N, C-alpha and C positions, 0 to 999 in steps of 0.2 A: 376466471381470468384465462385468456388465451395468449398464445405466442405465435407471432407472425413470422414468416421467413425473412431472411435478410432482404433489406430494401432493394428495389430495382434502382439502378444508377439514375441520378437526377438529370433532368434536362435543364440546362443553365441559360438564362437570358441575361445579356449584359446590357444594361441601360447606362446613361451618362453618369450617374452618381451612385448607383447601388447595384447589388446582386440580388436577383429574385430567383429562388429555387423552387421548382414545381415537381411534385413527386407522383408517381403512380401508386405508391403505397407509403404508409407511415411506419414509425418504429413500434415496438411492443406496446400494447395497451396498458394504461394505468401508470400512476406514479409509484415509485418504490425506492427503498434505501437498502443497501447491502454493505457489509463489512468483509472484504476479503482478508485473509490471513488473520482472522479473529483469534485472540489468545496468543499471538506472537508478539515480538518486539517491534514489528513493522506493519501494523494494521493499515488497511486502505479502505476508507469509507467512501462510497459512491452514492450519489443521489440522482435518480432519473425523474425528471418532471415532464409530464405530458401536458401540452397546452389545451386550452379550451377549444381551439380550432386547429385543424391539421396543418402541418407544415414540415419544414426540414428539421433535422436533429443536429444540434451543434454541441460539441464537447468543449467544456471550459475547465482548465486545470490550474491550480496554484500549489505552492508549497513543495515544489520539486527540489528546492534548495532552502535549507531551514533558516537562513539568515535573511530571508526576504519576506518579512511579515505581512507587508501590504498585500501581496499576492494571495496568501492563504486566508486573510481576513476578507478580502473582496470576494474570493470564490466561495467562502462560507456563507456570506450574505446572499450571494446569487442562489445558493442551494435552498434558501428559504423564501425565494421569490414566488409570485403567482405568475404562471406562464399563460399568456392570452393566446398566442399563436405559435405553432411549432413545438419543438421539444428540446430539453436541455439534459445533457449528461454532465454532472459537476463532480470533479474530484478536488475537494478543497485542500487536502493536505496529502500530497503524493509521497512525501518523505518524512514520516513522523519521527523516526530516530534523530534526523538532523534538526528538526524543529525543536525537539526536546532539549537539544544542546546548543541551539542558536548557531549552528555551523553550516557552511555551504554543503559539506559532504561528510559522510562517515567513512566508508571504504573507498568509493569512487564517486565521481560526479554523475548522478543518475541521468542528467540531461546530455550525457555523452555516451549513452548505452543503447542507442537506437539504430546504429548502423548494421547491427547483426544481433542474433538471439544469443546473448551471453548467458552463461550459467555458472557464476562464481560466487556472487555476493547476494545479500538480500535485495540490493538495488536491482539486480537482474530479474529476480522473481517479480518485483513490483512492476518493472518495465514490461514484463510478459503480460500482466493483466492490462496495463495501459494500452498496449497494442491490441489486445482482444477487444477492449471497449471502443477504441477508435474505429474498429472495423464497422461499427454501426453508426458512425457519425458522417455528416455531409459537409462539415467544416470544423475547424479547431482553433481555439483561442487560448494562448498560454499567458499566464499572469506572473510577472517578475518584478523585481526591485533591484535596479542596477546602480552602480556607483557613478557619481558625478552627473554630467549632462552631455548627452550625445551631441556632437557637432561635426559636420562633414569635413571641416578644416580645423587645424590646430589653433585654439585661442589661448588656452592656458592649461594647467595640469587637470583642472576639473571639467574643461570644455574642449573635447577633442574626439577624434574618430575611435579612440579606444575606450571611451566611456559609453555607458548604455542607458543611463537614466533619462527620463522624460522623452521616450521615443516609442514608436510602434514599429516593430521590426518585421521585415519580410526577407525571405531567402533570395527572392528575385522579384523583379517588377511584374513580369508576365510569365506565366507557366502554363503551357498547353491551353491557351485562350482564357486562363484564369487571370484576370487583370487586377492583381493585388494593389498596385500603385493607385489606380483610379479609386478603388474602394477606400484605401487608407487616407488618401489625400482629401476625399470628401468628408471623412470623419474629422480630420485635422482642422479643416476650415471651420467646422461647426464647434468643435471642442475648444480651440484656442480663442475663439471669440469671447469666451467667458472666463479666460485667465488673464488677469491684469498684468502680472509680473512677466516681462519678456523672457527672463531667464527660465521661467517655469513652463513655458509653452512647449508642447510636444513637437517632435520632428519625425519625418519618415526616415528610417534607417534601413537601407538595403545592404545586406551583407554580401550579396553577389556569391552566394554559397556555391553555385554550380560553375562559376568561372574558374578557369585553371589558375589564374593569378589572384584569387581572392585573398584578402588580408585576414579572413576569418575561416580558415579551413576546418577548424574544430566544429563548426556549425554543421558540417556534413553528418555528424553523429547525433545531432539534436533531434528533438521530437517534432518541431515544426518542419524540418526538412524531411523527416520520415513521413509525416502526414501528406505533404505535398507530393513527394516523389513516389511513394508506395501506394497511396490511396487516391492521388489526383484530386484532392480537395483543398479549398482555400485554408491557409494556415498562417497565423501571425501571432506575435507576442506583444503585449502591452507592458512597457517598463516604466515604472515611476522611479524617482531618485532617492537613494539612501541619504543623499546630502540635504534633502528637505526633511526637517525634523517634525513637522506637523503631520503626524500619522493619520489623523482623522481627515485632513485635507487630501492626503495622498490616496486614501481608500476611496473617498468620494470621487476624485478625478478618475481613478482607475475604473471604478464601477460605471461612471458616466461614459468613458471611452468604450468600455465593453458593451454597454447597452447600445451605443451607436453602431458599433460593428455588428451586433446581433440583429439590429433593425435592418441593416443592409443585407444581412444573410437570411432574412425572412423570419426571424424569431422576435416576438414582442412579449415583454414581461413588465411586471411591477415589483420592484424589490421591496424589502421591509424598510420601515422607517427607522432611522437611527441618528444620533447626534455625534459630534466629534468627541464629546465627553464620554459617550458610550464606548467608542473605539478605544479611548485612553484607558478606561477602567475595567473593561470586560473580563480580562484575565484574572483579576483579583476579586471579582464580585461573586459571592455565593459559592466559593470553592472550599470543599472540606473533605478531608480524608482521615480515617481512623486506622491506627496500628494497634493490633491486639486490644481493641476496644477503647483505646484512648485517642482523643482528637489531637492530631498533630499540630503543634504550635500553640496550643491553648495555654499550657503552663511552661513551655519551653524545655521539658525533660520527658523522656520515655525511659521507663525501667525495663530492662531485658535481662534474662538469664541465659548463659551460654547453653547452646543446644536448643534454644527456643525456635519454633517455626513461626515466621512472621505471617500474620493474618492481616492483609491490607484490604480495606474496604472503602471505596469512594462513596461518601455520603451525599455530596452534592457536587455536580459537575459544572455549575455556573449557568450562564444565560444560554437558552436554547437557540437564539439567533446566531450566537457566536460559537457555541459548542467547542470550547477549548479542549485540546488534548492534555490530560494530566499525566505526570510522571513523578514517581517517588524514587529518589536515588539514595543509596547508602554511600558514605564518604569513601569507602574503600573500593567501590565498584561504580564509578561514574559512568553513566550511559546504559546501565542495566535497569530497566524500569520494573520496580517491584510490584507494580499494580498488575502486571501481566507475566510475572516470573515468580516462582516459588523460591523461598530461601529458608534454610535451616542454619542458624547462626553458629558456626563452629569457630569463627575467628572474630574477635571484637572489632568494632568500628566506632568512630567517634560521634557521628551525627547523621540525621536523616534530613533530606531536603525535598520539599514538594515544589514542582514547577507546573505552571499552567501555560501552554503554548510557549514553553521555554523560559518564562519569567518566574523567578523565585517568589513564591507567595507564602511559604511557611517553612519552618525548620524546627528541629528539636535536637538537643544534645542527648546522647544515650548514656544512661547510668547502668553499669553492669553489677549484677548481684549473683552470688553463688559461683559455682565452677562447673565445667563440662564433665558429664559422667565419664567414668573410666572406660577404657577399651575392653573388649572381651578378654576373659581370663586366660585364653590360650595364646595371647599376644599375636594372633594372626591379624595383619593389617586389614582394615575394613574401609572400603571407599563408600562415601555417601554421595548419592546421585538423586536426581529427579528425572523420571521418565514419563513424559506426557502429564506432568503435574503431580505424579505420585512418587513418594519417597522409596528409594531402592537402596539396599545395603549389599555390596558386592565384596566378597572376600578375595584376598590375593589369589590369583590363578584361575578364578572363576570366569564365566562367560555371561554377559548380559545379552538377552535375546530381544531384538527390535525389528521393526519394519520400516522400509523406506518412507521418509517423511515424518517419522517420530521426532519429538523434541526431547533433547537430552541436556541437562545441566549438571556439571561436575561441581559438587559442593565442597568436598575435602576429605579428610581422614578422621574417622570417629575416635575420639579420645586423645587426639594429638594437640599439643600446645605449641607446635612449630608453625612458622609461616610457610604453609605448604605450596608446592608447585606441582600441578597435575597436568599432564600433556597427553591429549589425544593425538597420537602420531598420524600425521597427514592432514590435520585440520589446522587452519591458521585463524586465530581469533582476531588479531590486529595485523593486517598486511604490512603496515609500515614499521611495525615493532614485533617481529616474530621471535618472542623470547621464550616460547614454549609454555607459557602460562595460559591455561584454558579454563581456570576456575571461574565460575559464575556466569560465563557467556551462554547464551541460548545457542545450542548446536542443532541444526536441522540435519538429521541423519540421511544423507544422500551421498553415496560413494562418488557420484560425478563431481561433487564439490570438494572432494578430498584429493590429496596427491596420490596418484595411482601407485607410486613406488612403495607406499606404506601398506598397501592392501595385502592381506594374508589369506592363505587357504583356509577354508572352514570345513568342518565335518557335516554341516547342515547343507543339504542340497540347495543350490541357487544362492546361498548367502555369501556376502563379502565381509571379511573380518578385519577389524582394526584394533590395535593395541593401545591401551591407556596406561601410561607409565607415571609412577611417582618419581619426581626428579628434585625432591627437596634436599638442599644441601645438608649433609650430616644425618639424614634419615635412612633407614634400611630400604633397600630396593623392593618395590612391590609393583604388580601389574594386574590388570584384568583386561578382558577382551569384549568387544562389542560385535556381535554378528547382525548384519543388516540384510534382511530378506526383501525381495521385491514385494510390493503391495499387490495382492491379487483380489480383484472384485469377484464375488461369487454370485450375487443375485441382487436384484432391486425389488424392494417392497413397495407396492402401490396400493392405493385405495380407490374404489370406484364410487359413483354417486349413490349407490345403495348401501355404502358403508362396508362393503365386502373387501377383504384383503386379497391381493394377488401377488404372488412371488414369481418374478420373472428371472430366469437364469440369465446371467450377464455373459454375453459373448461379444467381444470387441469386433466390430465390423459386421455383426449380424443384424437381422431384422426381427421384429416381432409385431404380429398383427393383433390389434385390440378392437373391440367394438367402438364405434365412433362415440365420442363423449369426453367428459372431463374426468381427470384422474388426479389424485393427491400423491405427491412424492413423499413417502414416509421415511425411507432410509436406504442406504446402500450397505450391503453386507460384504465384509472382506476379512482378510486374515489379521486385521489390526483394528484399532479404535474407529468407530463410525465418525467421530468428529474430526478425523484427519482426512475425510473425503469431502469433495464438493461436486455438485452436479450443475451443469449448465444445459439449459434447454434452448437450442438455437444460440442466440447472442446474449442470453440473459442468465444470471446465476439463479438457481432455484433451491431454496432452503427446505428443510424438512417441514411438512405441513402445508407447503404451497402447492397450487394446482397447475396443471397444464391440460391442453385440449388436443385430442387426436381427431383430425378431420379426413374425409375421403380425399379431398383435393390438396392436402397439405401434409406430407410426411414430416415427422418431427425427429430431429437428431438430438439425442440426449447423451452428453459426454460426461464421464466421470473423471475427475481430476484430483491430484493431490492438494489438499487444502493448504498445506504449508509451503508448497513450491509452485502451485498452479501447473504442475506437470500433467500432461495428457496421459490417462491410463487407457482409455478406449471409448469408442462411440457406438451406440446402438440406434437404429432407425426404427421408430414406431409408425406403423401405417394402420389405417382404418380398414377393418374387414368384418368378418362374421365372428366366429368364436376365436378366443385368444389362441395364438399358435406361434411357434418359433420357426425362423428360417435361418439356417446356418450359412456362413459364407461358402460360396461355390456350389450350393445345392438349390439356389433359388431358381 
């Protein structure tokens, strides 16, 4: 498998009813799937589909707002298509936490985080990857589901300029010779011919994003605006209406509109076969999860003992065509997905609920037996935490050592029968309700995400320290500290075609010469867990065990990033030469 350099900008021909994109090079060879932020609460699954014939690369995304189910179902079906010409990059579910809760947003509206590189919430980390992937696309289509029915003039409460449903949205009619209006209107003529109900026909919705007097200034922060203004590529959104209750019909119309746009952008595909009944039933079909060896929902009760560590195992994730996201919630921590977060039960809760793409599919009452083991005999308060999925017990006054990008979950106090409140000072779990309670939430240890005024001096070189405080009413005061050191990459371990291992010292900004050929990326060594690092070769993520090619004519840039934040740690350039050798910055 080889990696090609970033595509040469396309030459665009504008014909009366379509866009034809012609390329000097194509995107990376081969189809692949990758899950960014794997093992976190906000996984981002991406599918790259290479066509049988060369052509442009179009990125299609759904699920940036979790209450718009048509968008992520349509995108998921697209990710299972056969591409005949061109290439597709599909992000079916851009915002998994909001899908799990069927909410538009969790912390902030992710579709309003593209006017700058924010670094505050998980939404900003996901947006960082979306920008990275968009860099290799030649056009972008965003799939949404809006309220009511868009109409350029006011008709009634459901049909007016402030409604978005049943429209194809553009930020402007023409942008730098990109004639979005001509393309969309040609699709509307064809699409609406097959829609009998006049109220359900689609309309062109021009938000006039770049006009000083636009009625939609918030669109300047949107992803379509970013794609158009920063990448100079065609970008549009296909909105179906939440007011239409036939979900199967909406998905089929959205898929049809998207295929028509893709055709005009130079991509041809065949989607999988499905029925309206399939769309209605997929989330509840073949979904099963076990908790501590018991199937959830089978008899309606799960027996647990205080202090138990929950072992959650998805047994069946449903239809591969629809691939729903599963989430298991405890009643006292709604929004914390136990499938991807460890939990030691120090405080009782009443029930467990399994959701599939946000729909409740099973539940169980919790029956408690026994009592929590006593605290240590010396009465020293002991905090219970999870660090990168491993249990950690920290005594009052001690320091927990961590590395930037590590995952921390505060579980509670060992042996306590109180309703504990534990506060990592400087971290805000819920921005709209900052009550100091940080128990149970996934905390990505990144000082840039914390309030700087709470940072403390550390005796460890380069570390930033934060205090974790017990703030439980009526309980003795107790604290511990978290030292966060920068993550340092020491070396890259590669394998060659002869099965020999090669250890390459990692120097950000440096170069390394290798004999021309194919190499396997085996691991990146650092001062923290290997699974908290991600490598990208050019514009493509590269997992452990995958290969890349070094050629004389094509230097390869390999970047190491934080797996939980997608933060850039450093880039090395591999060039083809004779024997392996290192070139340090400034000495080349």
